[in-house]
N, C-alpha and C positions, 0 to 999 in steps of 0.2 A: 504493500499500499504506499503511496507516495504522494506527495499534493506541490507540485512546484520544482524546487531542487531540493527537498525536505521527504525521508524516504521515513514513513513515523514508525515502523516495527522495530528497526533498528536503533532510531532516537529512542522509542521506550524501553527497550532494554539498555542502551547504554544509562538512561535516568535510572533505572533499577537497580543494575550494576551498581553508582552512584552512592544510590540511599541505602543499599544492602550493607556497605561496607560501613558509612558513615554512619549508620544506627542500629545497626544489626550485631553486625561482626565482632567483637569484642575486639577491645586495643590491646595486644601483643604486650607481656612485660617488656619493658625496655625501651619503649616506641611513645613517644608524646603525642599527646590528641591533636594537636596541628598536624604533627607529621602524617598520622592516619588519615586527616580529613584529607589533607593535599593529595593523601593515595588514592582515594576514592576518587575527588576530581581527574586524578590522572588516570584509574582505570577508566572510568567511565570517558573520556576522551580518547582511550585509544580502542574503547572497543566501541565508542563510535565512527573512529575514523576505520577498520577493521570491518564494519558494517554499510559502511558508506551513509550512513545518515544523512548528513551534508556533505558539501564542498568542503575539502581539509582546513581553506582558508575562512571558510564561516566558522566552522570550530575553533580553530583556533582563535578567535574575536571572542565565541563564548568563554573558552576556558581562562582568556586572560579577565575577562568581565566576572566571572566568578571568582578567582586567585581573588581581584581585587575588591567584590563585595564580601567575603566569606571572612576577609582576614586570618587566611591559616598562615600569611608569610610574616604577619605584622600587626598588631593591635591598633596600631595608629592608621587611621582609613587614609592620610597621605601619606604614608609610607607602606601600606601596600598595595595604593595602585603604581607606587614608583616602583614596588618588588615586581610587579604584574609583567610591568613595562620594560622592564630592565635586561630583557633578551632583544632588542632591537639597539641596544649598544657594544652587541656581541659584533665583533668586527670579520669574524668568520661567517657569520651569516650575510654580511656585505658582499665578501667575498664571492660568495657562491651567486649572488643575485646579479652583481655584476657583470659575473663570467658568463652568468645564462645570456643577457644582454647580449654581450660581445659575440657569443656563438651565433646571435640572430644574423650576422656579416655572413655566415658559411652559405645561409640558405639564401639570402639577396644579392648576393654577390655570383652566388653560383658556385664556390669556392668547392664546396663539400663536393657536388656531383665531379667535377673534373679530377679530382682526387680520385675518387670511385672509378671511374673510367680509366684515368691512368692508369691504375697499376692492373685492369683487368685489362687493358692493352698490352701489358708487358707480361702479366703471368698466365692469360687466357685461354693457353693454347689446350689445357685440359680441365676438365671439370675441377679437379682437385685444386688447379690451378687459381682458377675462379674462387674457391674459396680462402686459398690463401691473400689473393688480391683485395676481398671482401673484409678479411683478419685486417690487414696491412692498413687499410684506409681506417677501418674505426679505431686503431691504435693512433696514427696519424692526428686524428682529429680529435681524442679525447680528452687529451692535456686542458682541451679550451672550451668542451663542452660539457659544463657540470649536469645538464639534463643527457639521462641516459635513456631516455626514452626519446629526446629528440635526435639523439644520434644514432640510438640503433635501430629506430623503430620511424623516423623521418627521413632521415640521409641515406642509411645505407641501405635501407627494406623498400623503398622505388626502383633504388639500381637494379637489388636483386631481382625484382619482379619482373624489370624490363628486360635482363637477360635471359628469365628463364622463359617468360613470354615468346621471345624472338627464336627459342627452340623448340618453338610450338607444347610448353608443357604448362598446365594449368588447372586446378581443381575443378574448375566447370565442364572441361572435355575430358576428365577422370586420368588426367596424363602427368599427374602432379611428380608420379616417382622416376620419370624421365630424366627431370633435373632440378626442377625446383624443390621437392622435397629434400633433398639433401641440400639445397644452397641455404634454404628457410632455415633449418637445423643448425647449419654453421653461422650464418646472418645472426642467430638468436645466441647462440653459445659462445661467443667470442664476447658480447654483449656485456655481460658480469665479470671478464676477467679484465677488462680494460677498464671496467669501473671498480676494480681493486687495486688499480695501479696508480691512480694519482687520486690527491685530495682533491681536485678540482674537476675529476670525472664522474663523480654523481655527487648528487645534495647532500647526503646523510654524513659522508666520509666528515667535514668538518665537526660534526657534532661526538663523533669518535674523537677525534684529536681533543678537543675538549673535555670529553668524560674522563678520558688517560690523564691528562693533565690536572684534572679535579682528584682523580684519585690517587693521585702519587705526590699532592701538594705544590707541583708544578716542576717536579724533579724529572719528569718527562715531558718535553712540550714539541713534539712530533712536527719536523717543518716541511712545506710543500718537496726540500730536496732528498730528505732521508726518506719522507713515505716513499717518493719516486725512485730511489737507489736501493731501497729494499725491495720492492715490488717488482725491480727490473729483470731479476732472473727467474724467480717462480712464474712472472707473466709472460716473459716470452715462450718458456717449456710449455705451459700451457697453451698458447696461443699457436705454439707449431704440433700441439699435441691434438686440437679439437678438429680440424679438418681431415685428418687421420683416422682419429676414432668415431669420428660419425660415419665415413666412409667404407670403414671395417663393420658396422653396425647394422647401416642401411646404404649400401652402394646406390649410385644413382645408374638408371640404364643407359643413359649418356656418357661415356668414358672420355672420349675426344670433341674438345670444341674449338677447332682452330676459328669459326665463324663470329666466336665471341669476342676475339682480339679485333677482327673487323670491325662489329657492329659497337664495340665502345671506341675505335679509332675514326668511325665514322659520327661517333657524339661528339668529340674533342672536335672533329673539323668542325662540326655545324654551329659549335660554341665559339669558336675562331679564336683568337690570342686570347690572353692572359688583359683582363681588362683593367682600369686605373683601380677601382675596387678590389677587384681581386689580387692584385699587388700589397696595396694598402693591406690589407688583411694577413696577407704572411708573412708582411713585415713585421706587423701587430703580434703576431703569431711566436714570431722568432723573438721578439723583445720580451714578452711576458714568461717563454720559457726559458731567457738568459735569467732574466730580472727572478722568476720562480726558486730558479734552480743556485741563486746565490751569485754565480760566477764572478762578477764585478768582485764582491766582499772576500771570495776566495783567492783572487787574483792582487786586489791594490790596497785590501786589507777590512777591517769592519765597518771603518768608515762609510763606506758605500754602501754596508748593508742597508736594503728597502724592504718595510713590511709588506706583508703577501699581500693584502687586501688593497693599501695605497699603489701596485702593479696594477693590478686589476683596475683599478681607478682612472690608472695614466692610459693603460690601454683602451680604456671606452674615450676618456677624454680625447685621444691621437682620431678615433675614429669620427669622433663628432666634429671637432676641426678641420678635418679633411673630405668630413660630408660623406663617407662613406655609410653612416648612419644618421637619421637624422632624430632631433628630439623626438618626433610622433614614433620613431622607431621605439625610442626607448620608452616611452607610453603605453602603446601598442601591444609589448613585451608581460603579456599578463602572468606568465609562470613566473617570471622574475619576482614580480610585485606577489604573487601570491606565495611561492618560496619564502620569500622576507616574514613574511606575515607568520605564519604556519610553524617554519622553524624559529623565530624568536619566540613563539608562545612553546613548543617543547622543550626548547633549551631552557626558557627561564622555570618550566615548572620538572626538570630533571635537576636544574641546580640546586632549586630549592629541596628537591626532595633528600639528595646530597647532603646538604644543610643541617637540615636538620635532622641527618640518621638513619631515615628510613633505609638507604641505598646499604648503611653497614650491618645495620638489621638484617635484611634481606640475605647479604653475601653471606653472612656466618650460619645461617640457615642452609644455604645450597652449600658451603664449606665444610659444616659437618656432615651431611650428607652424606657426601663424596669421601670423606677424611675416613668413616667407620669402614668401606671398603677395604681400606691397609694399603692402598698402592703409593707407589713413590710419586712425586709432583710429576713426572712425565706421562706417567698414565694416569693420572689424574686430569690433565691437562686436556688430554687426548678424549677422555669422557666429557671432560665441560664442554669443550667444543662442538662435541656429535651433539650434543643437547640442543644446544645454543642453533646448531645449524639444521636440523632436523625438525626442532620445532617450526620451521619457517614454512609448513607442510599448512601450516593454521594460521599463515599471515600473508594478505594480498598486499601488505605495503612492509618495505623495506623499511622504512623510517619509522614507521608505528614498532616492527619489534627492536630496533636498535634501541629506541627509548624507551620503552619499557622492559629491554633485559640486558646490554650492554654492559654497562655500570653495574649493576650487582654479580653479573658473571665473570666481569674482571677483578674486581675486588677478594671474590672467591679466588679465583685460578693465584691471586698475590698471596693470600693467606694460604693457600697449599704450597706455596714455596716458587711457583714459577717466575720466572729473571723479566722482571716489570717489561721490557721493554720489547721482548721474544714474546709474552704472552700478547700486548696489544698488537703487534703486528700481524701474528696468527690471528688474532679474534677480528682485526681488521679488516685482514683478506674475507674472511669468510663472511663477514656479513653484505660485501658483495658478491660471492660465488655463490652463495645459496639461493639468489635469484635464479638459478636452474633448473631448479625443482621443479616446478610446476607454471601451468597456462596463465596464471595469476598471480604469479612470485612479485612481480614490479609491471612498470608501466610500458614496458616494451613488451612485453609475453604477452599480452590481448591483442595489440596490432599484429605481430606476425601471426598467431596461432590465428586471428580472426581470417587471416588471408585465406586460410584453406586451405594450405600444402599439405599438413602433418596432421594425423588424426591424435586424438587425445590421448590414445597406449603410447602412439611412439613417441608424442614428448614426454610421456612420465618415465616411459625407460630411456630415452635420451638423456633426459635429466638427472635420474638417479645415477647412471653411468658417468657420467661428467660430474657430479658431486663428489664421486669417490675417486676419480683422479683429478681433478681439482686440488679436494682438500689433502691427496697422497702430496702432491707436488707441492704446496704453500708449506705441508708440515714438513716434510723431508728437506727438496732442494731450499726451499726457503730459508727453515731451519740452519743450516749449513753454510749455506749462503751469509746468514745475517751471524752465524759465529765468526764465518769468515772477517767480515766487515767489523766486528768487535761490538756486535750491538747487545753478545750476551757472553 
């Protein structure tokens, strides 16, 4: 049952969950009433997000309002509203919002399509080569597209569909298995991996950075460069494996595709030489990557260090001054402003759950249950990460999942003796890689699944297989790589 953009049943369930925790469930020993009441509001918000009771931005406004009116964080009304709005002052939130606006230039200038067709023109002689071309295209644009949905579903997927159609592979004609089925699975399963490789590759990643910093008293503050370097080797190994693993499980009927290169080259000819806007976009992307990676500071000293969010604002400023993006483009980028609003609300609630001691209490519950099994920290972390990862079968939002569970599971892992940075990087990777599981796991999945190339059974089978492959690579290859880097 719905009315306009409100779904009544999920809304009632979320209200019931809030009221049950607030009024019925007794406050556990060691937890303050304010912390428990904030948990009630938080759980109600997460349930509403999972049930899609309202658009997530609207739910965020309700959450901010309730925190301010109930005074669960502060007895003073002026202090309560200040706390409720505190998320908007978090620079990482603005990093993602501005980066989403910058990525609008990929579509506006056509640079995203050019990159995709360029790699297909190079590697498209075989079907598996097209798979790798799609993968490399995703990887190239991932650092500057914080919306994994826009990247995998809005840029790469249309290219994939046009290639499949050029070979007469379409769900409507029952010819998906010719090539479209294979390419759709590769298109999708690269998306979680690239999302795990950069702080700026998917919106919830900066939240993870903040939760890790909060849990360690800012002893561990993961920079853009640290994250990218840590994810480089396991990410590349996973990307190398995806087209091969999908090929082994669901081989396409068409193995050789010499016409794909010709098709891609014809599309590039149709696009003509690089436009002024595309050249500016390339220059801005290069500047962003150099500054985010801290190259000037590494070469010339810390005096040239630049804040990551300030770099994003610099990139947007260049695009505005050069006319590649207009102020109307900025205003029309609804997903960016939506992200800033809902992200601010969730960060605010997660921050005060931690400040009020609720996260510490819950982490002790998780820790004690795993500790009773009697394993050392390494096996305990495997169990911890596996639970965190596969619970995503019950989530349709990575943001909701991360907000609800990351802080407590990270704190539990620390208490079990896991090295802080190792554990943080492993859980951070898992937070994106869990998108592989289902056809509703993240915003990209319903777009690609909805195109009809892959049945639900094939999707779930491939998702489970890739989950094992990706977790194994991130845990083993990643763990050894981080040891070499001196991260633990």
